[in-house]
C-alpha positions in Angstrom: 177.4 94.0 114.7 175.9 95.5 117.7 174.3 98.5 117.1 171.5 98.1 114.5 170.2 101.9 114.4 173.9 102.6 113.7 173.5 100.1 110.5 170.2 101.4 109.6 171.7 104.9 110.0 174.8 104.2 107.8 173.6 102.0 105.0 171.0 104.4 104.7 173.7 106.9 103.0 173.5 104.2 99.9 171.4 105.5 97.0 169.2 102.6 96.3 167.2 102.5 92.7 163.6 102.3 93.8 161.0 99.3 91.8 157.7 98.1 91.8 157.5 93.8 91.8 154.2 92.3 90.8 153.0 89.1 90.3 149.1 87.3 90.4 148.8 85.0 93.4 145.6 83.4 93.6 143.6 85.2 91.1 144.4 88.3 93.0 147.7 91.0 92.0 150.1 91.5 94.2 152.8 94.4 94.2 155.4 95.6 96.2 157.8 98.5 96.7 161.4 97.5 96.3 164.8 99.2 96.8 166.9 96.3 97.2 166.9 95.3 93.3 170.5 94.5 91.3 171.5 93.6 88.0 172.9 89.9 88.6 174.1 88.8 84.8 174.5 90.3 81.7 175.1 87.0 79.7 172.5 85.3 80.7 170.2 88.2 82.0 169.5 88.3 85.1 168.2 90.7 88.2 167.1 89.9 92.4 165.4 91.5 94.6 164.9 91.1 98.2 161.8 90.4 100.0 161.1 90.1 103.9 160.2 86.8 105.1 157.2 87.3 106.7 156.0 89.2 103.8 152.8 88.3 101.6 154.1 88.9 98.6 156.8 85.9 99.9 154.3 83.7 100.0 153.0 84.3 96.9 156.4 83.3 95.5 156.5 79.6 96.7 153.3 79.0 94.2 154.6 81.5 91.1 157.3 81.8 89.4 157.3 84.6 87.1 157.0 88.4 88.2 157.5 91.7 87.0 159.6 94.9 87.7 158.3 98.5 87.1 162.1 100.7 87.7 160.1 103.6 88.7 160.2 107.4 87.1 161.6 110.1 88.9 157.8 111.5 89.6 156.8 108.2 90.5 157.1 108.4 94.2 153.4 108.4 95.6 153.1 105.2 94.0 156.1 103.9 95.6 154.8 105.1 98.7 151.2 103.6 98.2 152.6 100.3 97.5 155.1 100.2 101.0 152.2 101.3 103.2 151.6 98.6 105.7 147.9 97.1 106.0 147.3 98.0 102.7 144.3 95.9 101.2 145.6 92.9 99.1 142.7 93.1 96.7 143.0 96.0 94.1 146.0 97.7 96.0 146.7 99.0 91.9 143.5 100.2 91.2 144.7 103.9 91.7 148.1 103.3 90.1 147.7 103.3 86.5 149.2 99.6 84.6 148.6 97.3 81.8 149.6 93.7 81.7 152.9 92.0 81.4 153.8 91.1 78.0 155.2 87.6 79.5 154.5 87.1 83.1 150.9 86.7 84.8 151.6 90.3 86.4 151.3 94.3 85.5 154.0 96.9 84.1 152.7 100.1 86.1 152.4 103.0 83.4 154.7 105.5 83.2 158.3 103.7 84.6 161.6 104.0 83.3 161.8 100.6 82.8 160.4 97.4 83.1 161.1 93.5 83.1 159.0 90.5 83.3 161.2 87.6 84.7 161.5 84.0 85.5 162.6 82.8 89.6 165.8 80.9 89.4 166.7 80.4 92.9 165.7 81.8 96.3 168.4 82.2 99.0 168.2 83.2 102.7 170.0 86.2 104.1 168.9 87.5 107.5 165.2 88.9 107.9 165.3 88.6 103.8 165.2 86.5 101.4 167.4 86.8 97.8 164.8 86.4 94.7 167.2 85.8 91.9 165.7 86.0 88.3 166.3 85.0 84.6 164.5 88.4 82.1 162.5 87.2 80.3 161.8 90.4 79.1 163.3 93.4 78.9 162.0 97.4 78.3 162.9 101.0 78.2 160.5 103.3 79.3 160.2 107.2 77.5 164.2 108.5 76.6 163.8 111.4 79.5 162.5 109.3 82.6 164.6 109.6 85.3 164.7 107.1 88.3 163.6 107.3 91.7 166.1 106.9 94.2 165.5 105.9 98.6 168.3 107.9 100.4 168.5 108.8 104.0 165.0 107.1 104.3 163.8 109.5 101.8 162.3 109.3 98.1 164.0 111.6 95.5 163.8 112.1 91.5 167.0 111.6 89.7 167.8 112.9 86.1 
């Protein structure tokens, strides 16, 4: 591909669900917003997400094998923006985001999400400037029946019901 801007613009038209991945590393809760997340398998249940190879969160995955996913609801765009902002502090980055302990992973679930998962890393695959992290689902739970989803499309976050 000769034109990365053309690729970015074209792939931006592919709607993507937005989630927050959390884990505890070296005694600190870490979080990242992800729009590259997908169901891989129903039997056994597996999810994947993509993380930039030079991200602090990626470094944590070398030491931590369990993590949580909060699939953001349609009204949680401010949470997605905050946890995607470069330069946010590593310590207390979740202080302004209501959350609770995850049931299995040493991580947290964000309150008000549309769904939650606890996962254990099964494999990590290099893919260009990102790594694809595949995890086995340990726990899955749905949020409120009326919760919509948050979708990233054309560089914007949109709520969908």
